[in-house]
C-alpha positions in Angstrom: -12.3 -32.0 2.1 -10.1 -35.1 3.0 -10.1 -38.7 1.5 -11.6 -39.8 5.2 -14.4 -37.4 5.0 -15.1 -38.3 1.4 -15.5 -42.1 2.4 -17.5 -41.0 5.2 -20.2 -39.1 3.0 -20.5 -41.7 0.3 -20.8 -44.4 2.4 -24.0 -42.3 4.5 -25.4 -41.2 0.8 -25.2 -44.9 0.0 -26.8 -46.2 3.1 -29.4 -43.7 3.1 -30.2 -44.5 -0.6 -30.4 -48.2 0.1 -32.9 -47.6 3.4 -35.3 -45.7 1.1 -35.3 -47.5 -1.9 -38.2 -50.1 -1.8 -37.5 -53.8 -2.2 -38.4 -55.4 -5.6 -38.1 -58.5 -4.6 -39.6 -58.8 -1.0 -42.4 -61.8 -0.4 -45.1 -62.0 2.1 -44.5 -64.7 5.2 -47.0 -66.5 4.0 -45.9 -66.8 -0.1 -42.4 -67.9 1.7 -44.1 -70.9 3.8 -46.7 -71.7 0.8 -42.9 -71.8 -1.5 -40.8 -73.5 0.6 -43.9 -76.3 1.3 -43.6 -77.0 -2.8 -40.2 -77.1 -3.0 -40.1 -79.4 -0.4 -42.7 -81.3 -1.8 -41.2 -81.7 -5.2 -37.9 -82.8 -4.0 -35.3 -80.0 -4.0 -33.1 -80.0 -1.4 -33.1 -77.2 1.5 -30.0 -75.4 2.2 -29.0 -75.6 -1.7 -28.8 -72.9 -3.6 -31.4 -74.6 -6.0 -33.7 -74.4 -2.7 -33.2 -70.9 -2.3 -33.7 -69.9 -5.7 -37.1 -72.3 -6.0 -37.6 -70.6 -3.2 -37.4 -67.2 -4.5 -39.4 -67.6 -7.8 -42.2 -69.8 -6.4 -42.8 -67.1 -3.2 -43.0 -64.4 -6.0 -45.5 -66.9 -7.7 -47.4 -67.4 -5.0 -48.0 -63.6 -4.1 -48.9 -63.1 -8.1 -52.0 -65.5 -6.9 -49.8 -68.0 -9.5 -50.3 -71.3 -7.6 -50.0 -73.5 -10.4 -46.9 -71.5 -11.9 -45.1 -72.0 -8.5 -45.5 -75.5 -8.6 -44.1 -75.7 -11.8 -41.1 -73.7 -11.2 -40.4 -76.5 -8.3 -40.2 -79.5 -10.5 -37.7 -76.9 -13.4 -35.9 -76.7 -10.2 -35.8 -80.3 -9.9 -35.4 -81.6 -12.8 -32.6 -79.2 -13.5 -30.8 -80.2 -10.1 -31.2 -84.0 -11.8 -29.6 -82.6 -15.1 -26.4 -80.8 -13.6 -25.5 -83.6 -11.0 -25.6 -86.0 -14.2 -22.8 -84.1 -15.6 -21.4 -84.8 -12.4 -21.1 -81.2 -11.2 -20.2 -80.9 -8.1 -23.3 -79.4 -5.5 -20.9 -76.9 -4.2 -19.5 -75.3 -7.2 -20.3 -72.5 -9.2 -20.5 -74.4 -12.6 -23.1 -76.6 -10.2 -25.0 -73.5 -9.8 -25.2 -72.3 -13.4 -26.2 -74.9 -14.5 -29.2 -75.4 -12.8 -30.3 -71.5 -12.9 -29.7 -72.3 -17.1 -31.5 -75.8 -16.8 -34.6 -73.5 -15.2 -34.9 -70.6 -17.5 -34.9 -73.3 -20.2 -37.6 -75.5 -18.6 -39.1 -72.6 -18.0 -39.2 -71.0 -21.4 -40.0 -73.8 -23.2 -43.3 -74.0 -20.8 -43.7 -70.6 -21.5 -43.8 -71.2 -25.3 -46.0 -74.1 -24.6 -48.7 -72.2 -23.0 -48.7 -69.2 -25.2 
């Protein structure tokens, strides 16, 4: 088999696998709309990495029937954003994105410990 043919077969197999496997993170349209709304209401700025993360986490919570969790996640995202900006990180930097993710996880872990 030639190298070109091997690449074509490999790419075809990958495409077929991707088409067959279900998406684990798919959310309903209604959950996404509610998630965007709750993130906006909690002061998370649209068109940012923080907003996209907030929407993804909140939509998953709405799909699970946990609107209170969605609200907590949105507030945690807003607070994480404020903390990371206080470190004078540029919102466009990888360090800022990593900071937001770490701060949101920390806040949500603390909330989970309090609810146990």
